[in-house]
C-alpha positions as CSV (number, residue, x, y, z in Angstrom):
1,M,0.1,-0.3,0.0
2,R,1.4,3.3,-1.0
3,F,1.1,6.2,1.9
4,S,1.7,8.9,-0.5
5,F,-1.5,7.6,-2.5
6,V,-3.8,7.2,1.0
7,L,-2.4,10.6,2.3
8,T,-3.2,12.0,-1.3
9,E,-6.8,10.8,-1.1
10,V,-7.6,11.7,2.5
11,L,-6.4,15.4,1.8
12,T,-8.8,15.7,-1.5
13,G,-11.4,14.2,0.6
14,L,-11.1,16.9,3.1
15,R,-10.9,19.2,0.8
16,R,-13.7,18.3,-1.5
17,N,-15.7,18.4,1.4
18,V,-14.6,21.6,3.2
19,T,-17.8,22.8,4.6
20,M,-18.7,19.4,6.3
21,T,-15.4,18.9,7.5
22,V,-14.8,22.3,8.9
23,A,-18.4,21.7,10.8
24,M,-17.6,18.2,11.6
25,I,-14.2,19.6,13.2
26,L,-15.8,22.6,14.8
27,T,-18.5,20.5,16.7
28,T,-16.3,18.0,17.6
29,A,-13.9,20.7,19.1
30,I,-17.1,21.8,20.9
31,S,-17.9,18.4,22.5
32,L,-14.4,17.4,23.6
33,G,-13.7,21.0,25.1
34,L,-16.7,20.2,27.1
35,L,-15.0,16.8,28.0
36,G,-12.2,18.7,28.9
37,G,-13.8,21.4,31.3
38,G,-15.6,18.4,33.1
39,L,-12.1,16.8,33.6
40,L,-10.7,20.3,35.0
41,V,-13.5,20.6,37.5
42,V,-13.1,16.9,38.5
43,R,-9.2,18.0,38.6
44,M,-10.0,21.0,40.8
45,I,-11.9,19.1,43.4
46,D,-9.0,16.4,43.9
47,H,-6.6,19.7,44.3
48,M,-9.0,20.9,47.1
49,R,-9.8,18.0,48.6
50,D,-5.6,17.4,49.1
51,N,-5.7,21.4,50.4
52,F,-8.5,21.3,52.5
53,G,-8.6,17.6,53.7
54,D,-6.8,18.1,56.6
55,E,-7.2,21.8,57.3
56,V,-10.9,21.6,57.7
57,E,-11.9,22.8,61.0
58,V,-15.1,23.4,63.5
59,N,-15.2,26.8,64.6
60,V,-16.8,27.9,68.1
61,Y,-18.1,31.2,67.5
62,L,-19.1,33.0,70.8
63,N,-21.3,35.4,71.4
64,R,-20.9,39.5,71.3
65,D,-20.6,40.4,74.9
66,I,-17.4,37.6,75.3
67,S,-16.0,39.1,71.8
68,T,-16.0,42.3,73.0
69,T,-15.4,42.1,76.3
70,D,-13.2,39.0,77.0
71,K,-9.9,39.4,74.7
72,D,-7.9,36.7,76.2
73,C,-10.5,34.6,77.1
74,K,-10.0,34.9,81.0
75,Q,-13.1,35.2,82.3
76,Q,-16.0,32.8,82.1
77,P,-18.2,31.1,80.2
78,C,-15.2,31.6,78.0
79,A,-12.6,29.9,80.1
80,G,-14.9,27.1,80.4
81,I,-15.4,26.4,77.2
82,Q,-11.7,26.3,76.4
83,S,-11.2,23.9,79.0
84,A,-13.8,21.6,78.0
85,L,-12.5,22.1,74.4
86,S,-9.3,21.0,75.1
87,Q,-10.1,18.2,77.3
88,D,-12.6,17.0,74.8
89,A,-11.2,13.6,73.6
90,N,-12.6,14.6,69.9
91,V,-10.5,17.7,69.6
92,E,-6.7,17.6,69.0
93,D,-6.1,21.1,68.8
94,V,-7.6,24.2,69.9
95,R,-6.6,27.5,69.0
96,W,-8.2,30.9,70.0
97,E,-8.7,34.0,67.9
98,N,-10.1,37.3,69.5
99,Q,-12.0,39.9,67.6
100,D,-9.1,41.7,66.9
101,Q,-6.9,39.0,65.0
102,A,-10.6,38.1,63.6
103,F,-10.5,41.1,61.8
104,D,-6.7,41.0,60.9
105,R,-7.2,38.0,59.0
106,F,-10.1,39.5,57.4
107,Q,-8.2,42.6,56.1
108,R,-5.6,40.2,55.0
109,V,-7.8,37.8,53.2
110,F,-9.7,40.4,51.5
111,S,-7.0,43.1,50.9
112,G,-7.8,43.2,47.1
113,Q,-11.8,44.0,48.1
114,P,-11.5,47.6,49.3
115,E,-15.5,48.0,49.4
116,L,-16.3,44.7,51.2
117,L,-13.3,46.0,53.8
118,E,-15.2,49.3,54.2
119,L,-18.4,47.7,54.9
120,T,-17.3,45.0,57.4
121,R,-16.8,46.5,60.8
122,K,-14.8,44.6,63.4
123,E,-17.6,44.3,65.5
124,S,-19.4,42.0,63.2
125,L,-16.5,39.5,63.3
126,P,-16.8,37.0,66.5
127,A,-14.2,35.6,68.7
128,T,-13.7,32.2,67.9
129,F,-12.1,28.5,68.9
130,H,-10.7,26.9,65.7
131,L,-10.8,23.2,66.4
132,K,-9.0,20.9,64.3
133,L,-10.5,17.3,65.4
134,R,-8.8,14.0,65.5
135,N,-11.4,12.4,63.3
136,P,-13.1,14.5,60.8
137,D,-16.2,12.4,60.5
138,R,-17.4,13.3,64.2
139,A,-18.0,16.8,63.5
140,D,-21.3,16.4,64.0
141,V,-20.5,15.4,67.9
142,I,-18.7,18.6,68.1
143,V,-21.8,20.6,66.8
144,Q,-24.1,19.1,69.1
145,T,-22.3,19.1,72.2
146,Y,-21.3,22.7,72.1
147,S,-23.9,24.6,69.9
148,N,-26.3,25.0,73.2
149,K,-23.3,26.1,75.3
150,P,-23.5,29.4,77.5
151,G,-21.5,32.0,75.7
152,V,-21.5,29.7,72.4
153,D,-23.4,31.5,69.4
154,R,-23.0,29.0,66.8
155,V,-20.8,25.9,66.0
156,E,-19.9,25.7,62.2
157,D,-18.4,22.7,60.6
158,Q,-16.3,24.0,57.5
159,G,-16.8,20.7,55.9
160,V,-20.6,21.3,55.7
161,F,-19.6,24.5,53.8
162,L,-16.6,22.6,51.6
163,E,-19.4,19.8,50.7
164,R,-21.5,22.2,49.4
165,F,-19.2,23.8,47.1
166,F,-17.9,20.3,46.1
167,G,-21.6,19.6,45.1
168,V,-21.9,23.1,43.1
169,L,-18.6,21.9,41.6
170,N,-20.1,18.6,40.5
171,G,-22.9,20.0,39.5
172,V,-21.2,22.4,37.1
173,R,-19.3,19.4,35.9
174,N,-22.4,16.9,35.2
175,G,-23.9,19.9,33.0
176,T,-20.6,20.5,30.9
177,W,-20.8,16.3,30.2
178,V,-24.0,16.5,29.4
179,V,-24.0,19.2,26.8
180,A,-20.5,17.4,25.5
181,A,-23.0,14.2,24.9
182,I,-25.2,16.2,22.9
183,Q,-22.5,17.6,21.0
184,A,-20.6,14.2,20.7
185,V,-24.2,13.0,18.9
186,A,-24.1,15.9,16.4
187,A,-20.4,15.3,15.8
188,L,-20.9,11.5,15.5
189,L,-23.8,12.4,13.1
190,L,-20.9,14.8,10.9
191,I,-18.4,12.6,10.9
192,S,-21.3,9.6,9.2
193,N,-22.4,12.0,6.9
194,T,-19.0,13.2,5.7
195,I,-17.7,10.0,5.1
196,Q,-21.2,9.1,3.2
197,V,-20.7,12.4,1.0
198,S,-17.0,11.4,0.5
199,A,-17.5,7.8,-1.0
200,F,-20.7,9.0,-2.8
201,T,-18.6,12.1,-4.7
202,R,-15.6,9.1,-5.3
203,R,-17.7,6.1,-6.3
204,T,-16.3,6.0,-9.8
205,E,-12.5,6.0,-8.9
206,V,-13.4,3.8,-6.0
207,G,-15.0,1.3,-8.3
208,I,-12.2,1.2,-10.8
209,M,-9.7,0.3,-8.1
210,R,-11.9,-2.4,-6.9
211,L,-11.9,-3.7,-10.7
212,V,-8.1,-3.7,-10.9
213,G,-7.6,-5.9,-7.8
214,A,-7.3,-3.4,-4.8
215,T,-8.8,-4.6,-1.5
216,R,-12.0,-3.6,0.4
217,W,-9.9,-2.0,3.0
218,Y,-7.4,-0.6,0.7
219,T,-10.3,1.7,-1.1
220,Q,-12.1,2.1,2.6
221,L,-8.7,3.3,4.4
222,P,-8.4,6.9,3.3
223,F,-12.4,7.7,4.3
224,L,-11.5,6.2,7.6
225,L,-8.3,8.6,8.1
226,E,-10.0,11.3,7.1
227,A,-12.9,11.1,10.2
228,V,-9.6,10.3,12.5
229,V,-7.7,13.7,10.6
230,A,-10.7,15.4,11.3
231,G,-11.6,14.4,15.0
232,L,-7.7,15.1,15.8
233,V,-7.9,18.3,14.5
234,G,-11.0,18.9,16.5
235,A,-9.5,17.6,19.9
236,L,-6.0,19.9,19.1
237,L,-8.6,22.9,19.0
238,A,-10.4,22.0,22.1
239,I,-7.0,21.7,24.0
240,G,-5.9,25.2,22.5
241,G,-9.5,26.5,23.2
242,L,-8.9,25.2,27.2
243,V,-5.7,26.6,27.2
244,G,-7.0,30.2,25.9
245,I,-10.0,30.0,28.4
246,K,-7.7,29.1,31.4
247,G,-5.3,32.1,30.4
248,I,-8.1,35.0,29.4
249,F,-11.3,34.2,31.5
250,I,-10.3,31.7,34.4
251,D,-7.6,33.8,35.8
252,N,-8.6,37.1,35.6
253,V,-11.9,36.5,36.8
254,L,-11.2,34.1,39.8
255,A,-7.9,35.8,40.5
256,E,-9.1,36.9,44.1
257,P,-10.3,33.7,45.4
258,I,-6.8,32.1,43.8
259,A,-4.7,34.5,45.5
260,A,-6.8,34.0,49.0
261,N,-6.4,30.2,48.7
262,I,-9.8,29.7,48.0
263,I,-10.0,28.3,45.1
264,P,-6.8,26.5,43.7
265,R,-5.0,27.8,40.7
266,I,-6.0,25.4,37.9
267,P,-2.0,24.7,35.9
268,L,-1.3,24.2,32.6
269,L,0.0,20.9,33.6
270,D,-3.5,19.4,34.3
271,I,-4.5,20.6,30.7
272,F,-1.7,18.8,29.1
273,W,-1.7,16.1,31.0
274,P,-3.9,14.1,31.8
275,V,-6.8,16.1,30.0
276,A,-4.9,16.6,26.5
277,P,-4.3,12.9,25.7
278,I,-7.5,11.8,26.9
279,L,-9.3,14.1,24.6
280,I,-7.1,13.2,22.0
281,V,-7.4,9.3,22.3
282,V,-10.9,9.7,22.7
283,A,-11.1,12.1,19.4
284,M,-9.3,9.7,17.5
285,L,-10.9,6.5,19.2
286,I,-14.7,7.9,18.4
287,S,-13.8,9.3,14.8
288,A,-12.2,5.8,13.8
289,V,-15.0,3.5,15.5
290,T,-18.0,6.0,13.5
291,G,-16.1,5.9,10.5
292,Y,-15.6,2.1,10.4
293,V,-18.9,1.1,11.2
294,T,-20.1,4.3,8.6
295,L,-18.3,2.1,6.0
296,R,-19.4,-1.4,7.0
297,L,-23.0,-0.3,7.3
298,Y,-23.9,2.3,4.3
299,V,-20.9,2.5,1.8
300,R,-20.6,-0.4,-0.4
301,T,-16.8,0.2,-2.3
């Protein structure tokens, strides 16, 4: 089999049906881009679990009276709460943060949002006990035990809020994958139609090749490679789109949460590995399978 002949036939087929080829490439690129976006969300969730999994705390917020009058937690009931927490078997570490310290930390975290700093007063930030638990799964026990203690305003498990945030990200991921699946169906139909049209326009020359002894596989290979090449180009466009969206949109829009370590930065490495190889393999595999099935079922060459 001459490689130059096959390559020429592939390029000829792509050029003859240029509008359908472009539509197939763009549809494939959009579908793979959405798939890649979903994979990046999964990577983001994994990074967040790694970053925050061991740092999730239970916060015991004290009422306004204690927050404003007992800066060092030396008086009752603050001292009693601190003693109980320190002796609790479920608590590994207790860190006290008074109102002044809470306000200083707030100013550091949101230093890039002057409007928010102007609206927030120190009195609105309560004194807090930050608890690190021996077993984070026992956080509900701490919440139930200390929520009704005198001097306690409320007890919050950060893990609950983190799981809610993960739930939102999972919803975004699932939504992108649903749209990607719909786009994938459109891409499959375009691949199938493009192959059928390409085979129809070259039916005479293919028939001549069969008469002089060419095998069916030899005559069908160019059509199959057309689909694979289009899928590969679509995958490369999708990867380029993900890189562009990261640099132009995500890094700018989420700059402040990223700087505050609320949301982890998406490194380029996450796009090039493992997302890019997955998109390339999926594109080539789906294109090859769709092309093969189409040739077997609809094209008699």
